[in-house]
C-alpha positions as CSV (number, residue, x, y, z in Angstrom):
1,X,-10.9,-66.4,16.6
2,X,-13.3,-67.3,18.6
3,X,-16.8,-68.3,17.4
4,X,-18.2,-65.6,19.9
5,X,-15.9,-62.6,18.2
6,X,-17.6,-64.2,14.8
7,X,-21.3,-64.3,16.6
8,X,-20.5,-60.3,17.5
9,X,-19.3,-59.5,14.1
10,X,-21.7,-61.3,11.5
11,X,-24.5,-58.3,11.5
12,X,-20.9,-55.5,10.4
13,X,-19.8,-58.2,7.8
14,X,-23.5,-58.6,6.6
15,X,-23.4,-54.6,6.6
16,X,-20.2,-53.8,5.0
17,X,-20.6,-56.4,2.5
18,X,-23.8,-55.1,0.9
19,X,-21.9,-51.2,1.2
20,X,-19.1,-53.1,-0.6
21,X,-21.4,-54.9,-3.6
22,X,-23.2,-51.9,-3.9
23,X,-20.1,-50.0,-5.4
24,X,-17.5,-52.7,-6.8
25,X,-19.8,-55.2,-8.4
26,X,-19.8,-52.9,-11.5
27,X,-16.2,-52.1,-12.0
28,X,-14.5,-55.5,-12.9
29,X,-14.0,-54.5,-16.7
30,X,-12.2,-57.4,-17.9
31,X,-15.3,-60.0,-17.7
32,X,-18.8,-59.7,-18.6
33,X,-20.9,-60.5,-14.8
34,X,-23.7,-63.3,-14.5
35,X,-27.0,-61.9,-12.5
36,X,-26.6,-62.2,-9.6
37,X,-22.5,-62.9,-9.2
38,X,-20.3,-60.3,-7.3
39,X,-17.0,-59.7,-6.4
40,X,-13.6,-57.4,-6.4
41,X,-12.5,-57.6,-9.8
42,X,-12.5,-59.4,-13.4
43,X,-9.5,-58.3,-14.5
44,X,-7.5,-60.8,-15.8
45,X,-3.7,-59.2,-14.3
46,X,-4.8,-59.3,-10.5
47,X,-4.5,-63.2,-10.7
48,X,-0.6,-62.1,-10.6
49,X,1.3,-60.7,-8.1
50,X,4.6,-58.5,-9.7
51,X,8.2,-58.8,-9.1
52,X,9.9,-55.3,-10.0
53,X,13.6,-55.1,-11.1
54,X,15.2,-52.3,-12.1
55,X,17.1,-54.1,-15.3
56,X,20.0,-52.9,-14.9
57,X,20.9,-53.4,-11.2
58,X,19.6,-57.2,-11.1
59,X,21.6,-59.6,-12.2
60,X,24.8,-59.6,-15.7
61,X,24.0,-62.5,-17.8
62,X,26.4,-61.4,-20.5
63,X,29.4,-59.0,-19.8
64,X,29.2,-58.9,-23.9
65,X,26.7,-56.4,-23.5
66,X,28.4,-54.0,-21.1
67,X,30.0,-51.3,-22.8
68,X,32.7,-51.0,-20.3
69,X,34.6,-48.5,-22.0
70,X,31.6,-46.7,-23.8
71,X,32.4,-43.0,-23.2
72,X,35.8,-43.2,-21.7
73,X,37.5,-41.8,-25.0
74,X,36.1,-38.6,-23.9
75,X,37.1,-38.1,-20.6
76,X,36.1,-39.3,-16.6
77,X,33.0,-36.9,-17.3
78,X,31.6,-39.0,-19.6
79,X,32.0,-42.8,-19.0
80,X,29.0,-45.0,-18.6
81,X,29.7,-47.8,-16.5
82,X,30.9,-48.1,-12.6
83,X,30.0,-44.6,-11.3
84,X,30.4,-44.8,-7.5
85,X,28.6,-42.0,-5.9
86,X,31.1,-39.5,-4.4
87,X,30.6,-38.8,-0.1
88,X,29.2,-42.7,0.7
89,X,29.2,-43.3,4.5
90,X,31.9,-46.0,5.3
91,X,30.8,-49.3,4.7
92,X,27.8,-48.3,2.3
93,X,27.6,-47.0,-1.4
94,X,25.5,-46.1,-5.0
95,X,26.6,-46.1,-8.0
96,X,24.7,-44.3,-11.3
97,X,26.6,-46.1,-13.9
98,X,25.8,-48.8,-15.3
99,X,26.6,-51.9,-13.9
100,X,25.7,-54.4,-16.1
101,X,22.5,-56.0,-15.6
102,X,20.2,-57.5,-19.2
103,X,17.6,-59.0,-20.1
104,X,19.8,-62.6,-19.9
105,X,20.7,-62.0,-16.3
106,X,16.7,-62.2,-15.9
107,X,15.8,-65.1,-17.9
108,X,18.1,-67.1,-16.3
109,X,17.1,-66.3,-12.7
110,X,13.4,-67.0,-14.0
111,X,13.5,-70.0,-11.2
112,X,14.2,-67.6,-8.9
113,X,11.6,-64.9,-9.4
114,X,8.3,-67.1,-10.2
115,X,9.2,-70.1,-6.8
116,X,8.7,-67.0,-4.7
117,X,4.8,-67.8,-6.7
118,X,5.1,-64.2,-8.8
119,X,2.8,-63.8,-12.0
120,X,4.7,-60.8,-13.7
121,X,7.6,-58.7,-14.1
122,X,7.9,-55.4,-14.4
123,X,10.6,-53.8,-16.1
124,X,12.3,-50.9,-16.5
125,X,12.1,-48.6,-20.1
126,X,14.2,-50.0,-22.4
127,X,14.4,-47.4,-25.0
128,X,18.3,-46.3,-25.7
129,X,18.8,-44.1,-23.6
130,X,22.5,-41.3,-24.2
131,X,25.8,-43.1,-24.8
132,X,27.4,-40.6,-22.3
133,X,27.3,-39.5,-18.4
134,X,25.4,-36.4,-18.1
135,X,28.1,-32.9,-17.7
136,X,24.7,-30.7,-16.9
137,X,22.8,-30.5,-13.7
138,X,23.9,-30.3,-10.2
139,X,26.7,-33.0,-9.5
140,X,25.4,-36.5,-7.2
141,X,26.3,-36.7,-4.5
142,X,25.1,-39.5,-1.7
143,X,21.6,-38.7,-0.7
144,X,21.1,-35.8,-2.9
145,X,17.2,-35.8,-4.8
146,X,17.1,-34.6,-7.9
147,X,21.1,-34.5,-8.6
148,X,21.7,-35.6,-11.9
149,X,24.8,-34.2,-13.0
150,X,28.3,-37.4,-13.9
151,X,24.8,-39.6,-14.0
152,X,24.1,-42.3,-16.4
153,X,20.6,-43.6,-18.8
154,X,21.3,-46.6,-16.5
155,X,17.7,-47.1,-15.4
156,X,16.6,-47.0,-19.0
157,X,14.3,-43.3,-17.8
158,X,16.1,-41.1,-20.6
159,X,15.0,-42.2,-23.4
160,X,16.6,-40.2,-27.1
161,X,15.4,-43.2,-29.3
162,X,11.7,-45.1,-28.4
163,X,12.0,-47.8,-30.6
164,X,15.2,-49.1,-30.1
165,X,16.4,-51.3,-27.0
166,X,19.4,-50.1,-25.8
167,X,22.7,-51.4,-26.4
168,X,23.3,-52.3,-22.9
169,X,19.9,-55.4,-22.1
170,X,19.8,-57.8,-25.4
171,X,22.6,-60.4,-26.4
172,X,22.9,-62.5,-29.0
173,X,19.5,-64.0,-30.5
174,X,17.6,-62.2,-27.3
175,X,16.1,-59.4,-27.9
176,X,12.9,-57.9,-26.9
177,X,11.1,-60.8,-28.9
178,X,12.9,-63.4,-27.6
179,X,12.6,-62.2,-23.9
180,X,9.4,-62.0,-23.8
181,X,8.6,-65.5,-25.6
182,X,11.2,-66.9,-23.0
183,X,9.3,-64.9,-20.2
184,X,6.0,-66.4,-21.2
185,X,7.9,-70.3,-21.8
186,X,8.2,-69.6,-18.0
187,X,5.2,-68.4,-17.4
188,X,5.1,-64.7,-16.8
189,X,3.6,-62.1,-17.9
190,X,6.7,-58.6,-19.2
191,X,4.7,-55.3,-17.8
192,X,6.8,-53.0,-19.7
193,X,7.9,-49.4,-18.1
194,X,7.0,-46.3,-20.5
195,X,7.7,-42.6,-20.4
196,X,5.8,-40.0,-22.6
197,X,6.1,-37.2,-20.2
198,X,9.8,-36.6,-21.5
199,X,13.0,-37.3,-23.0
200,X,17.1,-37.1,-21.7
201,X,18.6,-33.8,-20.0
202,X,18.2,-31.6,-22.2
203,X,20.2,-28.1,-20.9
204,X,22.9,-27.1,-18.4
205,X,26.0,-29.1,-20.0
206,X,28.3,-27.3,-20.6
207,X,28.5,-28.1,-24.0
208,X,25.9,-29.7,-25.9
209,X,26.5,-33.8,-25.8
210,X,24.8,-36.6,-28.4
211,X,21.6,-37.7,-28.0
212,X,20.8,-35.6,-24.6
213,X,17.5,-33.3,-25.3
214,X,17.2,-35.3,-29.2
215,X,14.2,-37.7,-29.5
216,X,15.2,-40.2,-33.2
217,X,13.0,-42.1,-35.0
218,X,12.7,-45.6,-35.6
219,X,15.3,-44.9,-38.1
220,X,17.6,-42.8,-36.4
221,X,16.9,-39.3,-38.1
222,X,16.1,-36.3,-36.0
223,X,12.4,-35.4,-35.0
224,X,13.6,-33.3,-31.8
225,X,16.5,-31.4,-30.3
226,X,16.4,-29.0,-27.2
227,X,19.5,-27.4,-28.4
228,X,20.9,-27.2,-24.4
229,X,18.6,-24.8,-24.9
230,X,16.5,-24.1,-21.8
231,X,12.4,-23.9,-22.4
232,X,12.5,-20.4,-22.4
233,X,15.1,-19.9,-24.8
234,X,12.8,-22.2,-27.8
235,X,11.2,-21.5,-30.6
236,X,8.5,-24.3,-31.7
237,X,7.2,-21.3,-34.0
238,X,9.6,-20.9,-36.0
239,X,12.8,-24.2,-35.1
240,X,10.4,-27.5,-35.8
241,X,12.7,-29.0,-33.7
242,X,11.6,-27.3,-31.1
243,X,7.9,-27.8,-31.6
244,X,8.0,-31.2,-29.5
245,X,9.1,-29.1,-26.5
246,X,7.0,-27.1,-24.0
247,X,8.3,-23.7,-23.1
248,X,7.3,-23.6,-19.3
249,X,8.1,-26.1,-16.2
250,X,10.0,-29.3,-16.0
251,X,11.5,-32.1,-13.9
252,X,14.7,-31.3,-13.0
253,X,16.6,-30.6,-16.9
254,X,14.4,-33.7,-18.8
255,X,13.0,-32.3,-21.9
256,X,8.9,-31.9,-21.7
257,X,7.4,-32.9,-23.9
258,X,4.5,-31.0,-26.1
259,X,1.4,-33.2,-25.3
260,X,-0.3,-31.0,-27.8
261,X,1.9,-31.6,-30.7
262,X,-0.2,-34.1,-32.6
263,X,3.3,-35.5,-33.5
264,X,3.9,-36.4,-30.2
265,X,1.5,-38.2,-29.6
266,X,1.5,-40.6,-32.9
267,X,5.2,-41.1,-31.9
268,X,4.8,-42.9,-28.3
269,X,1.5,-44.5,-29.8
270,X,3.6,-46.0,-32.3
271,X,6.3,-46.8,-31.1
272,X,4.8,-48.7,-27.6
273,X,2.3,-50.2,-30.3
274,X,6.0,-52.1,-31.2
275,X,7.3,-53.0,-28.0
276,X,3.2,-55.5,-27.1
277,X,3.8,-56.2,-31.0
278,X,6.5,-57.5,-29.5
279,X,4.9,-59.5,-26.6
280,X,4.7,-56.5,-23.4
281,X,1.5,-57.6,-21.0
282,X,1.3,-54.8,-19.8
283,X,1.8,-51.3,-19.2
284,X,3.4,-49.2,-16.4
285,X,3.4,-45.5,-16.8
286,X,6.0,-43.1,-15.9
287,X,5.4,-39.9,-14.1
288,X,1.2,-39.8,-15.5
289,X,0.9,-37.0,-13.0
290,X,2.6,-35.2,-15.2
291,X,0.6,-34.8,-18.6
292,X,-2.5,-33.7,-19.3
293,X,-5.9,-35.9,-18.8
294,X,-6.6,-35.3,-22.9
295,X,-3.5,-36.2,-23.6
296,X,-3.7,-39.6,-21.8
297,X,-6.9,-40.4,-23.2
298,X,-6.0,-40.3,-25.6
299,X,-3.1,-42.0,-25.8
300,X,-5.0,-45.5,-23.6
301,X,-8.0,-44.7,-26.1
302,X,-5.4,-45.9,-29.4
303,X,-3.1,-48.4,-27.3
304,X,-6.8,-49.9,-26.6
305,X,-8.5,-49.5,-29.9
306,X,-5.9,-52.4,-31.5
307,X,-5.9,-54.3,-28.2
308,X,-9.3,-54.0,-26.0
309,X,-8.8,-54.6,-21.9
310,X,-5.0,-53.6,-22.2
311,X,-3.6,-53.0,-18.9
312,X,-2.2,-50.4,-18.0
313,X,-1.1,-48.3,-14.4
314,X,-0.1,-45.5,-13.6
315,X,2.7,-43.5,-11.6
316,X,1.4,-40.2,-9.9
317,X,3.8,-39.9,-6.8
318,X,1.2,-38.3,-4.6
319,X,-0.6,-39.5,-1.4
320,X,-3.9,-37.7,-2.1
321,X,-7.0,-40.3,-3.2
322,X,-8.5,-37.9,-4.6
323,X,-6.1,-36.8,-7.3
324,X,-4.6,-40.4,-8.4
325,X,-8.1,-41.5,-8.4
326,X,-8.6,-38.8,-11.3
327,X,-6.8,-41.0,-13.6
328,X,-9.1,-44.3,-13.1
329,X,-11.8,-42.4,-13.9
330,X,-13.4,-43.6,-17.5
331,X,-13.1,-40.1,-19.1
332,X,-9.5,-39.6,-18.2
333,X,-6.5,-42.3,-18.9
334,X,-8.8,-44.9,-17.6
335,X,-6.2,-46.7,-15.8
336,X,-5.0,-48.2,-12.2
337,X,-2.9,-46.5,-10.7
338,X,0.1,-47.2,-8.2
339,X,-1.9,-47.2,-4.7
340,X,0.7,-44.2,-3.0
341,X,-1.5,-43.9,-0.3
342,X,-1.9,-47.0,1.0
343,X,1.9,-47.2,0.6
344,X,2.0,-44.5,3.2
345,X,-0.6,-46.2,5.7
346,X,1.3,-49.5,5.0
347,X,4.7,-47.9,5.7
348,X,3.8,-46.4,9.4
349,X,2.1,-50.0,10.5
350,X,4.9,-52.2,9.8
351,X,7.9,-49.7,9.3
352,X,8.2,-50.1,13.2
353,X,7.2,-51.6,15.8
354,X,4.2,-49.8,17.8
355,X,2.2,-48.8,14.5
356,X,-1.7,-50.1,14.1
357,X,-4.5,-51.8,11.7
358,X,-6.1,-49.9,12.2
359,X,-4.3,-47.1,9.6
360,X,-5.0,-49.2,6.7
361,X,-8.8,-49.1,7.1
362,X,-9.4,-45.3,5.3
363,X,-6.8,-46.1,2.2
364,X,-8.4,-49.1,1.1
365,X,-11.8,-46.9,0.0
366,X,-13.4,-50.4,0.6
367,X,-16.9,-48.6,-0.3
368,X,-17.6,-45.3,-1.3
369,X,-13.8,-44.5,-2.3
370,X,-12.7,-42.8,-5.2
371,X,-10.9,-44.5,-7.5
372,X,-12.3,-46.7,-10.2
373,X,-12.6,-49.9,-8.6
374,X,-9.8,-50.2,-6.0
375,X,-9.5,-53.5,-6.2
376,X,-7.5,-53.4,-9.5
377,X,-4.6,-50.6,-7.5
378,X,-1.1,-52.0,-7.7
379,X,0.0,-51.9,-3.8
380,X,3.6,-51.8,-2.7
381,X,5.7,-50.5,0.3
382,X,8.9,-49.6,-1.4
383,X,10.1,-48.9,-4.5
384,X,13.0,-47.1,-6.3
385,X,11.8,-43.2,-6.6
386,X,11.8,-43.7,-2.7
387,X,13.6,-45.0,0.6
388,X,13.5,-49.1,0.8
389,X,11.2,-50.1,4.3
390,X,13.7,-49.9,6.8
391,X,11.7,-53.0,8.4
392,X,12.8,-55.7,10.8
393,X,12.4,-59.4,9.2
394,X,9.1,-59.7,11.7
395,X,7.7,-55.8,9.8
396,X,8.4,-57.4,6.1
397,X,6.8,-60.9,6.7
398,X,4.0,-59.0,8.3
399,X,3.7,-56.6,5.5
400,X,3.7,-59.4,3.1
401,X,0.9,-61.4,4.5
402,X,-1.1,-57.9,4.5
403,X,0.1,-57.4,0.7
404,X,-0.7,-60.7,-0.6
405,X,-4.0,-61.5,1.6
406,X,-5.7,-57.9,1.1
407,X,-7.7,-55.9,-2.1
408,X,-5.3,-55.0,-4.9
409,X,-2.5,-56.3,-6.9
410,X,1.4,-56.9,-5.3
411,X,4.2,-55.3,-6.1
412,X,7.8,-56.0,-4.8
413,X,10.8,-54.3,-5.3
414,X,13.6,-56.7,-5.9
415,X,15.4,-57.0,-3.0
416,X,12.6,-56.2,-0.8
417,X,12.5,-60.4,-0.6
418,X,15.0,-60.1,1.8
419,X,15.6,-56.8,3.6
420,X,18.0,-55.5,0.5
421,X,19.5,-51.8,1.3
422,X,16.8,-51.3,4.1
423,X,15.9,-47.7,4.6
424,X,18.0,-46.7,1.5
425,X,16.8,-43.9,-1.2
426,X,18.3,-42.6,-4.3
427,X,21.5,-41.9,-4.6
428,X,21.9,-43.6,-1.0
429,X,21.7,-47.7,-2.3
430,X,18.3,-48.4,-3.6
431,X,19.3,-48.7,-6.6
432,X,22.0,-51.0,-5.8
433,X,23.6,-54.8,-7.7
434,X,21.4,-57.3,-6.8
435,X,23.5,-60.2,-8.6
436,X,24.0,-63.8,-7.7
437,X,25.4,-63.0,-4.8
438,X,22.1,-61.7,-3.3
439,X,20.0,-64.0,-4.8
440,X,22.2,-66.5,-3.1
441,X,21.3,-64.7,0.7
442,X,17.9,-63.6,-0.3
443,X,17.4,-67.9,-0.4
444,X,18.4,-68.2,3.0
445,X,16.3,-65.0,3.9
446,X,13.4,-66.1,6.3
447,X,11.4,-62.9,4.9
448,X,11.8,-65.0,1.0
449,X,10.4,-68.1,2.8
450,X,7.7,-66.1,4.3
451,X,7.1,-64.6,0.9
452,X,6.7,-67.6,-0.7
453,X,4.4,-69.2,1.6
454,X,1.7,-66.5,1.6
455,X,2.2,-65.7,-2.4
456,X,1.5,-68.7,-3.2
457,X,-1.8,-69.3,-1.3
458,X,-2.8,-65.9,-2.6
459,X,-1.9,-68.0,-6.2
460,X,-3.7,-70.8,-5.3
461,X,-7.0,-69.2,-4.2
462,X,-9.1,-67.0,-6.6
463,X,-11.1,-65.1,-3.6
464,X,-7.4,-63.0,-3.2
465,X,-6.9,-62.4,-6.1
466,X,-9.8,-61.0,-7.1
467,X,-12.6,-61.1,-3.7
468,X,-15.0,-58.8,-2.7
469,X,-12.8,-57.4,0.8
470,X,-15.4,-57.3,4.2
471,X,-13.3,-55.4,6.8
472,X,-13.8,-57.3,10.7
473,X,-11.8,-55.5,13.0
474,X,-8.6,-53.3,11.5
475,X,-7.3,-52.3,15.6
476,X,-4.0,-52.4,17.6
477,X,-2.6,-55.7,16.3
478,X,-5.7,-57.6,15.5
479,X,-6.7,-57.6,11.6
480,X,-9.3,-59.6,10.3
481,X,-11.0,-59.6,7.3
482,X,-13.4,-61.7,4.4
483,X,-12.5,-62.0,1.1
484,X,-15.7,-63.4,-0.6
485,X,-16.0,-64.0,-4.7
486,X,-19.2,-65.1,-5.6
487,X,-18.6,-66.0,-8.9
488,X,-17.2,-69.2,-7.2
489,X,-20.1,-70.3,-5.6
490,X,-22.6,-73.5,-6.3
491,X,-26.5,-72.0,-5.9
492,X,-29.5,-74.5,-5.3
493,X,-32.1,-74.0,-7.6
494,X,-33.6,-70.5,-5.6
495,X,-30.8,-69.4,-6.1
496,X,-29.2,-68.6,-2.7
497,X,-25.5,-69.2,-2.3
498,X,-24.4,-73.0,-1.3
499,X,-22.5,-72.0,2.2
500,X,-20.6,-74.9,2.0
501,X,-18.0,-73.7,-0.9
502,X,-18.3,-70.2,0.0
503,X,-14.4,-69.5,-1.0
504,X,-13.3,-67.3,2.3
505,X,-10.3,-65.8,3.7
506,X,-9.9,-64.6,7.6
507,X,-7.4,-63.7,9.1
508,X,-6.3,-62.5,12.5
509,X,-2.3,-61.4,13.6
510,X,-2.1,-61.3,17.2
511,X,1.4,-59.9,18.5
512,X,2.0,-60.8,21.9
513,X,5.9,-61.1,23.0
514,X,6.4,-61.8,19.5
515,X,4.6,-64.8,19.2
516,X,2.0,-64.6,15.7
517,X,-1.3,-66.1,15.8
518,X,-2.5,-68.2,13.4
519,X,-4.3,-67.5,10.5
520,X,-6.9,-69.8,8.6
521,X,-7.9,-69.9,4.9
522,X,-11.5,-72.0,5.0
523,X,-12.7,-72.8,1.2
524,X,-15.0,-75.4,-0.7
525,X,-14.5,-78.8,1.5
526,X,-12.2,-78.2,3.3
527,X,-9.5,-75.6,5.2
528,X,-5.8,-74.6,5.3
529,X,-3.9,-73.7,8.3
530,X,-1.0,-70.3,7.2
531,X,1.6,-70.7,10.6
532,X,3.9,-68.0,10.8
533,X,6.8,-69.5,13.1
534,X,8.2,-67.0,16.2
535,X,10.2,-65.1,15.6
536,X,12.6,-62.5,16.7
537,X,13.0,-58.8,14.6
538,X,16.5,-59.1,12.9
539,X,16.4,-55.6,12.7
540,X,18.3,-53.7,13.5
541,X,20.7,-55.6,14.6
């Protein structure tokens, strides 16, 4: 970027900055600002990029907890370990059984995660799930959506006892409390995935199965049971076991929790408070949009009564920012959310050649947007509920460069550091086992090498973590932004900012025949150059 160009953009930057200050300086939630300070957020979680693992699919660190014979005595329809999805094309695979990943597999490979520049780990739900494969629903098939017949609770989202850790995860001396202690000892935070909206699949089974459609308390007393009945056949007025469930619509065959029953709220507040006491640092809230705002407002308030400022973010799978933003408002859940609208723009920009940075401008919502604070949104380009990004190596590198130098808290799904299972959706390889083989391959990947470089730059500079973003240019193959954090600035006696210690980032991406330009990070007392080496597209072959 030439000095002439900077002169042309200085007035625009000043105008945008004034507007951004007015709309975001009041929105930071975790620290009291001083007069004249401005920034994007003071949320402590913003300091830490997040690595997301589906625990069962990361690494099998302890084969003794695999329970490989679980369900086998009842026949082929019931066993839980290693259940390949039928109909896979040659050379492809997917699995809906347990594959062995556990707490020990994560702890044993924390160095792999931490050395990439991550400060937090998001893990899938840890609660007990049924001990058999589900025999109801439509049989699972390659690429099928909401086909759960023959599937197990390897993912953790089919809870039956939310007070108890599923038996596939802990090892001797490494329960959840031990796991969080190990994480904290390595300077890593734990983001725990939680579910209140539903339990396990509850009906359409040829014969009622143990734990399916049931909820137990911490003493394994039965609290609720759908009894293999369709929701409209439940009788909550006369059967107390039905009173925890709704009788209307539901997600697939999952038991649908009755948000209007105070016992349901009490149960989940108690269960999830226990996991905070055992070391969880933050929550990711599954299917937040399936329950009303009043429920989440009450849930969050009760959690934060004892733990002020406890960070949570919700999953509302919707690309309409005005809808998902409602969860961030104080009168509603008052939590952050996964940034699905930006994810859609990231896909359009980086998945294939020809995408323009202009697509990113609107979903950033830096000024006058619908969110309580856009700087606290969780930014990502793929996850376990959608097709993985299908980009070239350069596409992944560019996407990571954006995520780690733009507003929001970046989240990377396990394996994306090497382009693992590119383009694969659920039941088509998205959640495949990674293992030590995947780790070894990823260490050779140029995507991971560049991710480590840019993640560590973010880790080292406060402006990238919480700075106020001003877009200087987003068009075609060019992007230039500035991030400012005035709390880091020294002021003279008249209260003016000393420009020599302004922490800021200017970034420009220019693609010419596959070549990346340099970016420059200017901070107190000097400069740092971030070089993007010349690369050729490595995907598709």
